C-alpha positions as CSV (number, residue, x, y, z in Angstrom):
1,M,101.7,-19.2,178.9
2,K,104.5,-16.8,179.9
3,Y,108.1,-17.8,180.1
4,Q,110.1,-16.5,182.8
5,R,113.0,-14.0,181.9
6,G,115.9,-12.9,183.9
7,V,119.3,-13.8,185.4
8,S,119.5,-16.7,187.7
9,L,121.3,-16.4,191.0
10,S,124.4,-18.5,189.9
11,G,124.7,-16.5,186.7
12,L,124.5,-13.1,188.7
13,L,127.4,-14.6,191.0
14,F,129.4,-15.9,188.2
15,W,129.4,-12.4,186.2
16,G,129.4,-10.5,189.5
17,A,132.9,-12.4,190.2
18,I,134.1,-11.9,186.8
19,F,133.3,-8.1,186.9
20,G,135.1,-8.0,190.3
21,V,138.3,-9.6,189.2
22,V,138.5,-7.3,186.3
23,A,137.6,-3.9,188.2
24,M,140.4,-5.0,190.6
25,L,142.9,-5.4,187.9
26,L,142.0,-2.2,186.3
27,V,142.0,-0.3,189.8
28,K,145.6,-1.8,190.4
29,V,147.1,-1.7,187.1
30,A,145.8,1.7,185.8
31,P,148.2,4.0,188.0
32,S,151.1,1.9,186.7
33,A,150.2,2.5,183.1
34,I,149.5,6.2,183.8
35,E,152.9,6.4,185.1
36,Y,154.4,4.9,181.9
37,Y,153.0,7.1,179.7
38,K,154.0,9.9,181.8
39,V,157.5,8.7,181.7
40,L,157.5,8.3,177.9
41,K,156.1,11.8,177.5
42,N,158.6,13.3,179.7
43,A,161.4,11.6,177.9
44,K,160.2,12.3,174.5
45,A,159.9,16.1,175.7
46,T,163.3,16.1,177.1
47,A,164.9,14.7,173.9
48,A,163.2,17.4,172.0
49,S,164.2,20.2,174.3
50,V,168.0,19.4,174.8
51,Q,170.9,20.4,172.3
52,P,172.7,17.6,170.5
53,G,175.8,18.7,172.5
54,T,174.3,18.4,176.1
55,T,175.9,16.1,178.6
56,V,174.2,13.2,180.3
57,P,174.0,15.0,183.6
58,E,172.5,17.8,182.2
59,V,169.9,15.7,180.3
60,R,168.9,13.7,183.3
61,K,168.7,17.3,185.2
62,A,166.2,18.3,182.3
63,F,164.2,14.9,182.6
64,A,163.9,15.8,186.3
65,K,162.4,19.0,185.7
66,Y,159.5,17.3,183.7
67,A,159.1,14.5,186.2
68,E,158.8,16.9,189.2
69,V,156.1,18.8,187.3
70,D,154.2,15.3,186.5
71,H,154.9,14.1,190.3
72,L,156.9,11.0,189.0
73,V,158.2,9.5,192.5
74,D,159.0,5.7,191.3
75,F,161.1,6.4,188.2
76,K,164.2,8.4,188.9
77,P,166.3,10.2,186.3
78,E,169.2,8.0,186.8
79,D,167.0,4.9,185.4
80,L,167.3,6.6,181.8
81,E,170.0,5.4,179.4
82,V,171.0,8.4,177.4
83,S,172.6,7.5,173.8
84,K,173.2,9.4,170.6
85,E,171.7,8.5,167.3
86,G,173.2,10.4,164.5
87,N,173.0,14.0,165.7
88,Q,170.2,13.4,168.1
89,I,170.1,12.6,171.6
90,V,168.1,9.3,172.6
91,L,166.5,8.6,175.7
92,S,165.6,5.0,176.5
93,F,164.3,2.9,179.6
94,D,163.6,-0.5,180.7
95,Y,162.0,-1.2,184.1
96,E,159.7,-3.7,185.9
97,K,156.7,-2.9,187.8
98,R,155.3,-5.6,190.5
99,I,151.9,-4.8,191.6
100,P,150.4,-7.2,194.4
101,L,147.0,-8.3,193.9
102,F,146.3,-10.5,196.7
103,A,147.9,-12.9,199.3
104,N,151.1,-14.0,197.7
105,V,150.0,-13.2,194.1
106,S,151.6,-10.2,192.2
107,L,151.4,-8.9,188.5
108,L,154.8,-8.3,186.9
109,I,154.8,-5.7,184.0
110,N,157.8,-4.8,181.9
111,Y,157.9,-1.6,180.7
112,K,160.1,-0.4,177.9
113,G,160.3,3.0,175.8
114,T,162.6,4.9,173.6
115,T,162.6,8.4,171.9
116,S,164.4,7.0,169.2
117,A,162.9,7.6,165.6
118,S,163.2,3.9,164.7
119,G,161.4,2.8,168.0
120,K,163.9,0.2,168.5
121,D,166.4,0.0,171.3
């Protein structure tokens, strides 16, 4: 006697729903995560390219040039915190991104980053 193999309809619906929710989250969260890594990359490039005696507006202007190349529209240079650590300029940022999922449900992600060598704010 041969036994049947395969997936039942209820199993197919269950795994299809799980796959759908995961796919929806990936599609909605991926652009926000990509933007975060662009901001971090641009902040590190800006910190590496400016001289220690550069003023805060000049640092923000340099970041704006990198942001323009990467098409960052949600993150503004004014959101950067510019400080000095020893003889180096340190850029850090801390912002929230709210991603609407469906109806009145949304996902809130806190993004933090710094160019400090210690990695702490």
